[in-house]
VEXDREN-2710 file (C-alpha; in Angstrom, 1 decimal):
% VEXDREN-2710
k/r/px/py/pz
1/MET/4.8/124.8/17.1
2/ALA/7.0/122.4/16.4
3/GLU/10.0/122.3/14.0
4/LYS/9.4/120.4/11.1
5/GLN/11.7/117.2/10.8
6/PHE/13.0/115.9/7.2
7/SER/14.1/112.2/6.2
8/THR/17.7/112.1/6.0
9/TYR/20.5/110.1/4.5
10/LYS/23.5/109.5/5.8
11/GLY/23.0/112.6/8.5
12/ARG/22.1/115.0/5.7
13/PRO/18.4/116.4/5.1
14/LEU/16.6/114.7/2.5
15/VAL/13.4/116.7/0.7
16/ARG/11.0/115.3/-2.2
17/CYS/9.0/117.5/-3.7
18/GLY/7.3/116.0/-7.1
19/ASP/10.0/114.4/-9.4
20/GLU/12.9/116.8/-7.4
21/ILE/14.7/115.7/-4.5
22/TYR/17.2/117.7/-2.3
23/TYR/20.3/116.4/-0.5
24/GLY/21.8/118.6/1.9
25/SER/21.3/121.3/3.3
26/MET/21.1/125.1/2.0
27/ALA/22.4/126.6/5.0
28/ASP/25.5/124.8/3.7
29/ARG/27.6/126.1/0.6
30/PHE/26.6/123.4/-1.5
31/VAL/23.7/121.2/-2.1
32/ILE/22.5/118.1/-4.9
33/ARG/19.3/118.3/-7.0
34/MET/17.8/115.2/-8.0
35/GLN/15.0/115.0/-10.8
36/VAL/13.7/111.9/-11.6
37/LYS/13.2/111.7/-15.2
38/THR/11.9/108.7/-16.0
39/LYS/9.9/105.7/-13.7
40/ASN/9.3/102.2/-13.9
41/THR/6.6/100.2/-12.7
42/VAL/7.3/96.9/-10.4
43/GLY/5.0/95.4/-9.0
44/ASP/2.2/97.9/-7.9
45/MET/5.1/100.6/-7.1
46/GLU/6.8/103.4/-9.5
47/VAL/10.4/103.2/-9.4
48/ALA/12.9/105.8/-10.4
49/ASP/14.9/104.6/-13.7
50/LYS/16.8/107.5/-14.6
51/VAL/18.1/110.1/-12.2
52/THR/19.7/113.4/-13.0
53/ILE/22.3/114.6/-10.4
54/GLN/23.5/118.6/-9.8
55/LEU/25.7/119.8/-7.6
56/LEU/24.8/123.2/-6.9
57/CYS/26.3/126.2/-5.1
58/THR/23.7/127.9/-2.8
59/ASP/25.1/131.3/-2.6
60/PRO/22.2/133.0/-4.0
61/ASP/24.4/136.2/-5.6
62/LEU/25.0/133.8/-8.5
63/SER/23.6/133.0/-11.5
64/PRO/21.7/130.3/-11.8
65/ARG/23.9/128.5/-14.5
66/LYS/26.7/129.6/-12.4
67/GLN/25.6/127.7/-9.7
68/LEU/25.7/124.3/-11.2
69/VAL/28.9/122.9/-10.6
70/LYS/28.5/119.2/-11.6
71/SER/25.9/117.1/-13.4
72/SER/25.5/113.7/-14.2
73/GLU/22.2/111.1/-15.2
74/LYS/22.3/107.6/-13.6
75/SER/20.1/104.6/-13.3
76/GLY/18.5/104.0/-10.0
77/LEU/17.8/106.2/-7.3
78/TYR/20.4/104.0/-5.0
79/THR/23.1/104.5/-7.3
80/ALA/22.3/108.6/-7.3
81/LEU/22.0/109.1/-3.9
82/ASP/25.5/107.1/-3.6
83/ILE/27.3/109.3/-5.8
84/ALA/25.3/112.3/-4.9
85/ASP/27.0/111.3/-0.9
86/ALA/30.1/111.3/-2.7
87/TRP/30.2/114.5/-4.5
88/LEU/28.7/116.5/-1.8
89/GLU/31.2/115.2/1.0
90/ARG/33.5/116.5/-1.6
91/ALA/32.4/119.6/-2.1
92/LEU/31.6/120.3/1.6
93/LYS/35.6/119.8/2.7
94/SER/36.8/121.9/0.3
END
């Protein structure tokens, strides 16, 4: 069976499940979770309006509260993705 290919953004996996989007690899030390909180209708399409961004540590031995490293809310998915990429890049370099 062929390996499933995920969409990518700036070379990292981007996986959507409902209103949650995960950015980065779960094999890395950190990953980003984005949650679409509100949507607007533009023409006949729904687009994300308010998006919560969370930088999470992937260590399974930590409690969910300690896995959360940083959190913010942004307007629009593209703004959220840019912030997410910067956070993840910095976290993975440290």
